[in-house]
N, C-alpha and C positions, 0 to 999 in steps of 0.2 A: 405509514406503517399505523395501524390502528390499535389504541391501546384503551383500558377501563381505568387508567388512573383519575380521569372525571369521574366518573361512577363510583370509586371506591372512596373517592375524597370529598363527595357529597352526601355519600352514605353517613359521615364519620361529622358530617356538619363542620368541613375544615375550607378556610380559603385558599386559595391560590398561596398568599404571602405567607399563613402557618405551616402550610404545608412544606414550603420551601425552604424556611427556615428549620421545621423539624429536620430536613433534611440534609441542609448546606448547602443548598443551591439559591440561583436568582430565581425570584418569581418571574422573570422573563422566559428564563429557560425553562419554565415548568407548562408556561403559556403555550413557548411554541410546541412541547411536547404532547400536549391536553390538544391540540391543534393539527396535530399531524404534520406541523413543518417541521419539527425535528423527534429524531429518537433519541431515546434514553439509553445512554452509554450500559456496562456490563454492571459496572459498579453503584448506579444509579436504581436499575432493576432490581438489584439484591436486596439495594435500603428497600424498596418502593416492596418488594415481599415481605421485607420482615415486618417496618412500618404496618401493615395491612393484612399480615398472616395469612399470606395465599402465595400462591405458586407464583415462578415467573411465568409459566406457560396460561394460567391465569390471565396474567395483564395482560400479556400477548395474543389474546383469544385464540391461543391453541390447545387448548382446554377450558371444560365448561366447570370442573372439579376445582372448587377454592385453595384445597388444601388437602391431600390425602391423609390418612393419619397417621401412618408411619413418621411424614412428616411433624406430623405437629405435635406428636408425642418426644422425638428428638428435641422438638422448639422447646416444648417444656421442661424439658430435662435439663437442655443446656442451662435455662434460667434457673431452675430448682440449684442447681448446683452451685451459679452466681450466687443467689439469694442466700445458701446454705455460708459461703466462702463469706461473705458480708456479716452475717449473723457472727460466725464466729471470732474475725477480727472485731467487731463491736464489742464482744464479752471478754475480749481480750483488754479492753479500755479498761483505765481505772473510773471509780464513779463519777467525778470532774470532767474526762476527755469525751464518755457518754453524754454529760449534760452539754458540755460544749457541743459535740457533733451535734445530739437533737436541734440545738438552738441554732445551728447553722444550716440542717437542712431546711426548718423550719421557714428561716429569714430565705432561702434561696426560692422556696415554694411558695412563699406570699401567704403563712399560713402562720395563725395566731398557737402560739408555743403551750398555750396553756389548756389544748386539747387533749 
């Protein structure tokens, strides 16, 4: 089965290793899928679709349309609700909890806290 996974990965300048790690699969599996020796299962196909913000049909060459407007809007609304929920949780924290949370997130992302 031919897929657009390699093409999408290269557009984002990602290595197979980096993409595999982001998706929670091993690099060998991804390599086999990209070379047509294996087929992605439904869950991986959905993960790829979400990761690259394209439809599963686009990945599988069933459509030339990356993502229709309704899907894009629904995805953005879902993300917005998650962000709003996280912000409301943050706002309920004490100032010390907020500072500790900020420090934790910065350390996880490897960014300087002073930004």
